[in-house]
C-alpha positions in Angstrom: 31.2 7.0 2.9 28.5 9.1 3.1 30.5 12.3 3.5 32.4 11.3 0.2 28.9 10.9 -1.5 27.4 14.2 -0.6 30.8 15.9 -0.9 31.0 15.2 -4.8 27.4 15.9 -5.1 27.8 19.4 -3.9 31.2 20.0 -5.4 29.2 18.9 -8.7 26.0 20.3 -8.5 24.8 20.5 -11.7 26.3 17.5 -13.0 24.0 15.4 -10.2 20.9 17.4 -10.9 21.6 17.4 -14.9 21.8 13.6 -14.5 18.8 13.1 -12.0 16.9 15.0 -14.8 17.6 12.6 -17.5 17.1 9.6 -15.5 14.2 10.6 -13.3 12.1 11.7 -16.8 13.2 8.5 -18.6 12.6 6.4 -16.1 9.1 7.5 -15.2 8.0 7.3 -19.1 9.3 4.1 -19.0 7.5 2.7 -15.6 4.5 4.1 -16.8 4.6 2.8 -20.7 5.2 -0.7 -19.0 3.6 -0.6 -15.5 0.6 -2.8 -16.4 2.3 -5.3 -18.2 4.7 -5.7 -14.8 1.5 -6.3 -13.0 -0.7 -9.2 -12.2 -4.5 -9.1 -11.5 -6.1 -11.2 -9.0 -4.8 -12.9 -5.8 -5.0 -16.2 -6.8 -1.7 -16.0 -8.2 0.4 -15.4 -5.2 -0.3 -18.3 -3.7 2.3 -20.9 -3.3 1.4 -24.5 -5.3 0.5 -26.3 -1.8 -2.8 -24.8 -1.6 -5.6 -26.1 -2.7 -7.4 -22.8 -4.4 -4.1 -22.5 -6.1 -4.0 -26.3 -7.4 -7.0 -25.5 -8.5 -6.4 -22.8 -11.0 -3.4 -24.7 -11.8 -6.3 -27.6 -13.7 -8.3 -24.9 -15.1 -5.6 -23.5 -16.7 -4.4 -27.1 -17.7 -7.9 -28.6 -18.5 -9.9 -26.0 -19.2 -7.9 -23.2 -21.0 -8.3 -20.8 -18.2 -5.9 -18.0 -19.2 -4.1 -15.7 -15.9 -5.2 -12.5 -17.7 -8.5 -13.9 -18.0 -11.1 -10.7 -17.1 -14.2 -12.0 -16.9 -17.7 -10.4 -16.7 -21.7 -11.1 -16.6 -23.8 -9.4 -19.1 -27.7 -9.6 -18.1 -30.3 -8.9 -21.1 -33.7 -8.3 -20.1 -37.1 -7.2 -22.0 -37.4 -3.6 -22.0 -41.0 -4.1 -20.6 -40.3 -6.2 -17.8 -41.9 -9.1 -18.9 -40.6 -12.9 -19.0 -38.5 -14.0 -22.0 -40.5 -15.9 -24.4 -38.5 -18.6 -27.3 -38.1 -15.7 -29.6 -36.6 -13.4 -26.7 -34.4 -16.3 -26.3 -33.0 -16.5 -30.2 -32.7 -13.2 -30.4 -30.4 -13.5 -27.4 -28.6 -16.3 -29.1 -28.1 -14.3 -32.4 -26.8 -11.1 -31.1 -24.3 -13.0 -28.8 -23.3 -15.4 -31.8 -22.4 -11.9 -33.7 -21.0 -10.1 -30.9 -18.4 -13.1 -30.1 -17.1 -13.2 -33.5 -16.4 -9.4 -33.9 -13.0 -7.7 -33.0 -12.8 -5.0 -30.4 -10.5 -2.6 -31.5 -8.8 -0.2 -28.5 -9.8 3.0 -28.9 -6.4 5.6 -29.0 -6.2 9.5 -28.7 -3.8 11.5 -30.3 -2.1 11.7 -27.0 -1.4 8.2 -26.8 2.4 7.0 -28.0 3.3 4.6 -30.7 4.5 1.8 -28.5 1.3 1.8 -25.8 0.4 -1.6 -26.0 -2.3 -2.6 -28.2 -5.3 -4.6 -26.6 -7.6 -5.4 -29.5 -9.2 -8.6 -28.8 -12.2 -11.0 -30.0 -14.1 -11.3 -26.9 -15.4 -15.0 -25.4 -19.4 -15.1 -24.8 -20.6 -18.2 -23.0 -24.3 -18.9 -23.4 -24.8 -18.8 -19.3 -27.7 -19.1 -17.9 -31.6 -18.2 -17.8 -33.5 -16.7 -14.4 -35.7 -19.4 -13.1 -38.9 -16.5 -13.6 -37.6 -16.2 -17.0 -37.1 -12.2 -16.6 -33.4 -12.0 -17.5 -30.6 -14.1 -19.3 -27.7 -14.4 -18.0 -23.7 -14.2 -20.9 -20.3 -14.7 -19.2 -18.0 -13.0 -21.2 -14.5 -12.8 -21.3 -12.0 -10.7 -22.3 -8.1 -10.5 -21.5 -5.4 -7.9 -19.7 -4.8 -6.4 -16.8 -8.0 -4.9 -15.4 -6.5 -1.9 -13.9 -5.0 -0.9 -17.7 -6.3 2.2 -19.0 -5.9 0.4 -22.6 -7.9 -2.8 -21.4 -11.0 -0.4 -19.8 -11.1 1.6 -23.2 -11.6 -2.2 -24.9 -14.4 -3.3 -22.2 -16.1 0.5 -22.8 -16.0 -0.5 -26.7 -17.4 -3.4 -26.2 -20.3 -2.1 -23.4 -21.5 0.2 -26.5 -21.7 -2.4 -29.2 -23.3 -5.5 -26.6 -25.7 -2.4 -26.1 -26.5 -1.0 -29.1 -27.1 -4.4 -30.7 -29.2 -5.6 -28.0 -31.2 -2.3 -28.4 -32.0 -3.0 -31.4 -33.6 -6.3 -31.0 -35.6 -4.5 -28.5 -34.0 -5.6 -25.3 -31.8 -3.8 -22.4 -28.7 -4.8 -20.9 -26.4 -4.7 -18.1 -23.1 -5.7 -17.2 -21.8 -6.4 -13.8 -18.8 -8.8 -12.1 -14.8 -8.4 -12.8 -13.8 -6.1 -15.4 -17.5 -4.4 -15.5 -17.4 -3.4 -11.7 -13.3 -2.4 -11.8 -14.1 0.2 -14.9 -17.4 1.7 -13.1 -15.2 1.8 -9.7 -12.6 3.8 -11.5 -15.1 5.7 -13.3 -17.0 7.1 -10.1 -13.7 7.8 -8.1 -12.0 9.8 -11.4 -12.6 12.9 -10.1 -12.4 12.1 -6.1 -8.8 10.8 -6.9 -7.7 14.0 -8.6 -9.4 16.7 -6.0 -8.1 14.1 -3.5 -4.7 14.5 -5.1 -4.9 18.3 -5.6 -5.9 19.0 -2.0 -3.0 16.9 -0.5 -0.4 18.6 -2.9 -1.6 21.8 -2.1 -1.6 21.0 1.7 2.0 20.1 1.4 2.8 23.3 -0.4 1.2 25.1 1.9 3.1 23.7 5.3 6.4 24.4 3.3 5.4 27.8 3.1 4.3 28.8 6.4 7.3 26.8 7.7 9.9 28.9 5.4 8.4 31.6 4.2 9.8 30.5 0.9 8.3 29.8 -2.1 11.5 28.0 -3.6 11.2 26.1 -0.5 7.8 25.0 -1.1 7.7 23.6 -4.7 11.4 22.4 -4.7 11.2 19.2 -2.6 7.8 18.5 -4.3 10.1 18.5 -7.8 12.9 16.8 -6.3 10.9 13.9 -4.6 8.4 13.8 -7.8 12.3 13.1 -10.2 13.3 10.7 -7.6 9.8 9.1 -7.2 9.8 8.6 -11.1 13.2 7.0 -11.3 12.5 5.1 -8.0 9.2 3.5 -9.4 10.5 3.2 -13.4 13.6 1.5 -11.4 11.3 -1.5 -9.9 8.8 -1.8 -13.3 12.0 -2.8 -15.3 13.3 -5.1 -12.8 10.1 -6.4 -12.9 10.0 -7.0 -16.3 13.8 -8.2 -16.2 13.1 -10.5 -13.5 9.8 -12.0 -14.9 8.5 -11.5 -10.9 5.0 -9.8 -11.4 3.8 -7.3 -8.9 0.4 -7.1 -7.4 -1.5 -4.3 -8.8 -1.3 -2.3 -5.4 2.4 -2.4 -5.1 2.9 0.9 -7.8 0.2 3.0 -5.7 1.8 2.3 -2.4 5.4 2.9 -3.9 4.3 6.4 -4.9 2.1 6.9 -1.4 5.5 5.9 0.7 8.1 7.8 -1.3 6.0 11.2 -1.6 6.4 10.6 2.2 9.8 9.7 3.3 11.2 11.9 0.1 9.6 14.8 1.4 10.8 13.7 4.8 14.5 13.6 4.1 14.4 16.7 2.5 12.3 18.8 5.2 15.7 17.7 7.7 17.9 18.8 5.5 16.2 21.9 5.0 15.6 22.6 8.6 19.4 21.8 9.5 20.6 23.8 6.0 18.4 27.1 7.4 20.1 26.4 11.2 24.0 26.3 9.5 23.0 29.6 7.7 21.9 31.6 10.9 24.7 30.0 12.8 27.8 31.0 10.0 26.4 34.3 8.4 29.7 34.2 6.4 29.3 30.4 5.2 29.0 29.9 1.7 25.6 27.6 0.7 28.1 25.3 -1.2 29.9 24.9 2.0 26.9 24.6 3.9 25.5 22.1 2.2 28.3 19.9 2.3 28.5 20.2 6.4 24.7 19.7 6.7 24.5 16.9 4.1 27.4 14.9 5.5 25.7 15.1 9.1 22.1 14.5 8.3 23.1 12.3 5.4 24.1 9.7 8.5 20.8 9.4 10.1 18.7 9.6 6.8 20.6 7.0 5.4 20.2 5.1 9.0 16.2 5.9 8.7 16.3 4.7 4.7 17.8 1.5 5.7 15.5 0.4 8.5 12.5 1.2 6.2 14.7 -1.4 3.4 14.9 -4.3 6.4 11.6 -4.0 7.6 9.9 -4.8 4.2 12.8 -6.8 3.0 12.1 -9.3 5.3 8.7 -9.9 3.3 10.7 -11.6 1.0 10.5 -14.4 3.1 6.6 -14.6 3.6 4.6 -17.5 1.3 1.5 -15.3 0.3 3.5 -14.1 -3.0 1.6 -10.5 -2.6 3.8 -9.8 0.2 7.2 -11.1 -0.8 7.2 -9.2 -4.0 5.8 -6.0 -2.2 8.5 -6.2 0.3 11.8 -6.6 -2.1 9.7 -3.4 -4.3 9.4 -1.3 -1.8 13.0 -1.8 -0.7 14.6 -1.0 -3.9 12.7 1.9 -4.3 13.5 3.4 -1.0 17.3 2.9 -1.7 16.6 5.0 -5.0 15.4 7.7 -3.0 18.0 7.3 -0.5 20.5 8.0 -3.0 18.7 11.1 -4.0 18.5 12.3 -1.0 22.1 11.7 -0.5 22.8 13.5 -4.2 20.4 15.2 -5.7 19.4 16.9 -2.8 22.9 18.0 -1.3 23.2 19.4 -5.4 19.8 21.8 -5.5 21.4 23.0 -1.1 24.8 23.8 -3.3 23.2 25.6 -6.3 20.2 27.4 -4.3 22.5 28.5 -1.4 20.5 31.5 0.4 18.6 31.8 -2.4 16.6 28.6 -1.5 14.7 30.5 1.5 13.9 33.9 -0.3 12.2 36.2 0.0 12.2 35.5 3.5 14.3 37.4 6.0 14.5 34.6 8.6 18.6 34.1 8.0 19.2 37.2 9.5 18.0 37.0 12.4 18.1 34.8 15.2 14.6 32.4 15.4 12.5 32.8 18.6 12.4 30.0 21.1 8.5 28.9 20.2 6.4 26.0 21.2 9.6 23.9 20.0 11.8 25.5 22.3 9.0 25.5 25.3 8.5 21.9 24.4 12.1 21.4 24.9 12.1 23.3 28.2 9.1 20.7 29.7 10.4 17.9 28.7 13.8 18.7 30.6 12.2 20.0 33.6 8.8 17.3 34.1 10.4 14.2 32.1 8.7 11.8 34.6 5.1 13.2 34.4 5.2 13.2 30.2 6.5 9.8 30.6 3.6 8.7 32.4 1.2 11.1 30.8 2.6 9.4 27.0 2.1 5.5 28.6 -1.9 6.3 29.7 -2.5 7.6 26.1 -0.9 4.6 24.5 -2.1 2.0 27.1 -5.4 3.7 26.3 -5.5 3.2 22.3 -4.0 -0.3 23.2 -7.0 -1.3 25.1 -9.2 -1.4 21.9 -7.4 -4.6 21.0 -9.7 -6.2 23.3 -11.9 -8.6 21.1 -9.8 -7.7 17.2 -11.0 -9.6 14.4 -9.2 -10.0 11.4 -12.1 -9.4 8.2 -10.5 -11.4 5.2 -12.4 -10.1 2.6 -11.9 -8.1 -0.4 -12.4 -4.4 0.9 -15.7 -5.3 1.1 -18.2 -2.9 -1.0 -17.2 0.7 -2.4 -20.3 1.6 -1.1 -20.8 3.1 -4.6 -23.9 2.4 -6.6 -22.7 2.3 -10.1 -24.3 0.4 -12.3 -22.3 -3.1 -12.0 -23.5 -2.7 -8.2 -27.6 -2.1 -9.5 -27.4 -4.9 -11.9 -25.7 -7.9 -9.4 -28.4 -6.7 -7.2 -30.9 -7.7 -10.1 -29.6 -10.6 -10.6 -29.2 -11.5 -7.1 -33.4 -11.1 -6.5 -33.3 -13.9 -8.6 -30.5 -16.4 -8.4 -28.0 -17.4 -5.9 -25.8 -14.4 -4.3 -22.6 -16.8 -5.9 -24.1 -16.5 -9.5 -22.0 -14.7 -10.8 -18.8 -16.0 -9.1 -19.0 -19.2 -8.2 -17.2 -21.9 -6.1 -15.8 -24.4 -8.6 -14.2 -27.9 -7.7 -12.0 -29.0 -10.3 -12.0 -33.0 -10.5 -9.0 -34.6 -12.3 -7.6 -38.4 -13.0 -5.0 -40.0 -10.9 -5.4 -43.5 -12.0 -5.7 -42.9 -15.7 -9.3 -44.2 -16.7 -11.6 -41.7 -18.1 -13.6 -39.4 -16.4 -17.2 -39.3 -16.9 -20.5 -37.5 -15.5 -21.6 -40.5 -13.8 -18.4 -41.2 -12.1 -18.5 -37.8 -10.2 -22.5 -38.1 -9.9 -22.4 -39.4 -6.2 -19.7 -35.9 -5.5 -22.0 -33.5 -7.3 -25.5 -35.0 -5.4 -23.4 -34.5 -1.9 -22.6 -30.8 -2.8 -25.7 -29.7 -3.6 -27.3 -30.8 0.1 -24.4 -29.1 1.5 -26.1 -25.9 3.7 -25.4 -22.5 1.6 -24.7 -24.1 -1.9 -28.2 -22.7 -3.8 -27.1 -24.4 -6.8 -25.2 -26.9 -8.8 -24.1 -26.6 -12.3 -24.0 -29.1 -14.6 -20.8 -31.3 -14.5 -17.8 -29.7 -17.0 -15.6 -32.4 -18.9 -12.7 -31.1 -20.2 -12.0 -32.4 -23.8 -9.4 -34.9 -22.9 -11.5 -36.6 -20.6 -9.2 -36.1 -17.6 -10.7 -33.6 -15.8 -14.2 -31.9 -14.6 -15.2 -29.1 -13.1 -18.1 -28.7 -11.0 -19.3 -24.8 -10.5 -21.5 -23.8 -7.2 -23.5 -21.0 -6.9 -23.7 -20.1 -3.4 -26.1 -18.2 -1.5 -23.7 -16.3 -0.3 -21.3 -13.2 -1.8 -18.2 -14.9 -2.4 -16.5 -11.5 -0.4 -18.0 -12.8 2.5 -16.6 -14.5 5.4 -19.9 -16.7 4.6 -18.7 -18.1 1.8 -15.2 -18.3 3.0 -15.9 -20.5 5.6 -18.5 -22.8 3.2 -16.0 -22.9 0.8 -12.7 -23.5 3.4 -15.2 -25.9 5.4 -18.5 -27.8 4.5 -17.6 -27.5 0.9 -13.8 -28.9 0.9 -14.7 -31.6 3.4 -17.8 -33.0 1.3 -15.1 -33.2 -1.4 -12.8 -35.3 0.5 -15.1 -37.3 2.0 -17.3 -38.5 -1.6 -14.0 -37.9 -4.1 -14.3 -40.9 -6.4 -11.7 -43.8 -6.5 -8.6 -42.8 -8.6 -9.4 -38.6 -8.8 -8.3 -36.4 -7.1 -9.9 -33.1 -6.4 -9.3 -29.1 -5.6 -11.8 -26.0 -4.4 -11.3 -23.1 -6.2 -12.8 -19.3 -6.7 -12.5 -16.3 -5.2 -14.0 -17.5 -1.5 -11.7 -20.0 -1.4 -8.8 -18.4 -2.5 -9.5 -15.5 0.4 -9.9 -18.6 2.6 -6.3 -19.8 1.7 -5.1 -16.5 2.0 -5.9 -15.8 5.5 -4.3 -18.8 6.4 -0.8 -17.8 4.5 -0.8 -14.5 6.1 -1.4 -16.0 9.5 1.7 -18.1 9.2 3.6 -15.1 7.5 3.3 -12.7 10.5 4.5 -15.4 13.2 8.1 -15.2 11.0 7.8 -11.5 9.9 7.0 -9.6 13.1 10.2 -11.3 14.5 12.4 -11.1 11.8 11.5 -7.5 11.0 12.2 -6.0 14.8 16.0 -7.8 14.8 16.9 -6.6 11.5 15.6 -2.8 13.0 17.2 -3.7 16.4 20.7 -4.6 14.9 20.6 -1.4 12.5 19.8 1.2 15.6 22.9 -0.6 17.3 24.8 -0.5 14.8 23.4 3.6 14.4 23.6 4.7 17.8 26.5 2.4 19.4 24.7 1.6 22.4 22.7 -1.2 23.8 20.7 1.2 26.0 19.0 3.3 23.6 18.1 1.1 21.1 16.0 -0.9 23.7 14.2 2.3 24.8 13.5 3.4 20.3 12.4 0.3 20.1 10.2 -0.3 23.0 8.2 3.1 21.9 8.2 1.9 18.6 6.3 -1.3 19.5 3.8 1.2 22.1 3.2 3.4 19.0 1.8 0.2 16.8 0.2 -1.4 19.8 -1.7 2.0 19.7 -2.5 2.5 16.5 -3.9 -1.0 16.0 -6.1 -0.8 18.5 -7.2 2.8 17.4 -8.3 1.4 14.4 -9.9 -1.3 16.1 -11.8 0.9 18.0 -13.2 3.0 15.2 -13.8 0.5 12.5 -14.2 -2.8 14.2 -16.1 -1.3 17.3 -17.3 1.8 15.8 -18.3 1.6 12.7 -19.5 -2.2 13.1 -17.1 -3.6 10.7 -16.8 -7.3 10.6 -13.1 -7.0 11.9 -9.6 -4.9 10.4 -8.8 -5.7 6.9 -6.3 -8.7 6.9 -3.0 -6.5 5.8 -3.7 -3.7 8.6 -1.2 -5.5 11.2 1.3 -6.0 8.6 1.1 -2.3 6.7 1.1 -0.5 10.3 4.0 -2.8 11.9 6.3 -1.8 8.4 5.0 1.7 7.5 4.6 2.9 11.6 7.7 0.6 12.7 9.5 1.9 9.7 8.2 5.6 9.2 8.4 6.3 12.9 11.4 5.0 13.5 12.9 7.6 11.2 11.9 10.7 13.6 13.3 8.1 16.4 16.5 8.2 14.6 17.0 12.0 14.1 15.7 13.0 17.6 18.3 10.7 18.9 21.2 11.4 16.4 20.5 15.5 18.0 20.5 14.1 21.4 23.4 12.4 21.3 25.4 15.3 19.5 23.6 17.8 21.7 24.8 15.7 24.6 28.3 15.9 23.2 28.6 19.2 24.2 29.7 20.4 27.7 26.5 21.3 30.1 23.8 19.3 31.9 22.3 16.3 29.4 18.5 17.3 30.8 19.6 20.7 29.0 21.0 19.0 26.3 17.6 17.0 25.4 15.9 20.8 25.1 18.1 22.2 22.6 18.1 18.7 20.6 14.2 19.0 20.9 14.0 22.3 20.1 16.0 21.9 17.4 14.5 18.8 15.9 10.8 19.5 16.9 9.5 21.4 14.1 11.3 19.6 11.2 9.4 16.0 12.9 6.5 17.9 13.2 6.3 18.4 9.6 7.6 15.8 8.3 5.2 13.4 10.3 2.0 15.8 9.3 3.2 15.8 5.2 3.5 11.7 5.6 0.1 11.7 7.9 -1.3 13.7 4.8 -0.2 11.1 1.7 -1.7 8.2 3.5 -4.5 9.8 5.0 -5.6 10.4 1.8 -6.3 6.9 1.3 -9.0 7.5 4.4 -11.1 8.9 1.8 -11.3 6.4 -0.5 -15.1 4.3 -0.6 -13.3 1.0 -0.1 -13.1 0.0 3.6 -9.6 -2.1 2.9 -8.3 1.2 2.0 -10.0 3.5 4.4 -8.4 1.5 7.2 -4.9 1.1 5.8 -5.3 5.1 5.3 -6.5 6.2 8.4 -4.5 3.8 10.6 -1.4 4.8 9.0 -1.8 8.4 9.2 -2.5 7.8 12.7 0.4 5.6 13.7 2.7 8.7 11.8 1.3 11.1 13.9 1.5 9.5 17.2 5.1 8.5 16.2 5.9 12.6 15.6 4.0 14.7 17.5 4.1 12.1 21.2 7.1 8.9 20.6 9.8 11.3 18.8 9.4 14.6 20.7 7.9 14.0 24.4 8.2 10.0 25.2 11.6 9.7 23.6 13.4 12.8 24.6 11.4 12.6 28.0 13.3 9.3 28.7 16.6 10.4 27.5 16.2 13.3 30.2 15.6 11.0 33.1 18.5 8.4 31.8 20.9 11.5 31.2 24.2 10.4 29.4 24.1 6.4 30.8 21.1 6.1 27.4 24.4 5.6 25.8 25.5 2.5 27.5 28.2 1.0 27.0 30.1 4.1 24.5 29.0 7.1 26.1 29.6 10.3 24.2 32.2 12.0 24.8 31.8 16.1 26.0 34.1 18.0 23.9 36.0 20.9 25.5 34.7 24.2 25.9 33.4 25.4 21.9 33.1 29.6 21.8 28.9 28.8 21.8 29.4 27.0 25.2 28.4 30.1 27.1 25.0 30.3 25.2 24.5 26.1 26.1 25.2 27.2 29.9 22.6 30.2 29.6 20.6 27.5 27.8 21.0 25.0 30.9 20.7 27.7 33.3 16.7 28.0 32.1 15.9 24.3 32.4 15.0 23.8 35.8 16.9 20.0 37.0 
């Protein structure tokens, strides 16, 4: 089936290219237009309804009008001379805030905006807030709506910010903006230049690697163009599927899809390019179209198996209870399937059309390549497999030792490190009020007996909560309009993003609520700290299920591909060691070296999926080539040497490209993203340069053809190239 698909693509190359161009451009545009409608901001909406914070959110929406798309922020208003606010100042603040609450904010537009871009013009909700005890400032609670990552929503906020700033300046007052949307926009503005620079550097590095390897401008640029077209189509398909099914994506999902597709897409194109060049060298009289058909049919099997491994690994996230994981898995699985389809159709079509011109102006096709570093490495693996296996295990074991004392950090990635205006405003607020004032932990109480709920009925509960250590202040009880629910805001002394706040919300606060719950009512604790405390529990439970299921699925795919019982065991042990070594290295660097509270709570899962699944790609490629070479006459170790010589350059180049793609995340100011970028880049490099071209071939050299037990490769009869293989075998000292 794979050969039929690749053969059809090479025969009808121009039709395939035209079809992909239309699909790619069309789906890319649609994906960019609708991506923010398909994403769900925040994390609380991804928790199952059985969790306490999810139940609290439900009461907030049903009884207090909280909106899922709400974007809260806090506005600080103070005198410009730093003096305490007087009665006249308070009156002016009320007047100005009242006017702002009645004015509609029109979303700014540019000439480049298409007419179908969603309009986020809106009227803000502005609450009274509170005055600091020393009367140094007044806080106003403001609520806009929309996805905070949406540029249109961000532009609307900027318009509101400028209007508010100007209005209060006319009244002789200064303003500061923090929390929620304000922090998101300030961080986005601060990172804009960095993102552009990093993106340019990564793209330049990928092009430079291709130029150095192939000595051709076309071979350097065409993979990026092809991957961009296929990746745009994949991302657009995921967004449209999300809108069609009503399953909202997490804000980070589109970005992860782009990184994954750039990495694996260029990897697959590289696998084809290296084998295509090898085929053209070996058969000077063969046409480019015929060479493309033969190469795509052969490599397509390995690429399909590699892609299905990633799909299987990510598909297991569909069984997770935490919605962010449950949505991420199928989204990436679908996008990888689209990339696989492009790898089997568009990429072979491009090779068929360009032929030998793909490598112009390089003249490497006309001469036999030198042995090079890959040839020397292959010979070393064949001569000293035991020494290389022991050295590899020693390095992996040393890195794995870093797991000792590893802790999970269930924060929100910590602070960005950027001293933005929002950060400065939050610091000013914290000097006079509890740290949790901008993001309170909230207790929602609802009646179960039908009797009206009054402030007096929950007075004992509010009094008990005020005595909980770590609760700096309890705001006055707010009753719902129908008298069936009450909201109690707790201003914690710890920032809501810290472990201290999460422990407080999930421990003493919830224990006090259960102990002091008024008869005939039920109560639930919500807010950021409570949400992340529940996420910690959900993730811990999910990992216990996802890891073994994903490992089993990958093992089944390897069994089918390799037609062996022993070879899949070797590969699974290798990638397992790579996973533990990578996680250990990350723990050493971030927790033990940089003093972070722990490794990000998503890191083990991200590493397991990316490093194990993507690392298995390289192992599949080398294993497939080892089996192919062992079908030829000659010693097994000579076959391993040839496999390493021909495959190591493709794996090394692909590993560098993929590591650069993920490594770009390491320069982010967000600690969680830094860890993901660093750890994934290290894992990919270990997979490419240690596991795939050293450890796995060395184990294959030790086991010989028995590694394919019980279906050992059948050695073909002597071929015209057999003398060359025998000569190579003679150079390998066994």
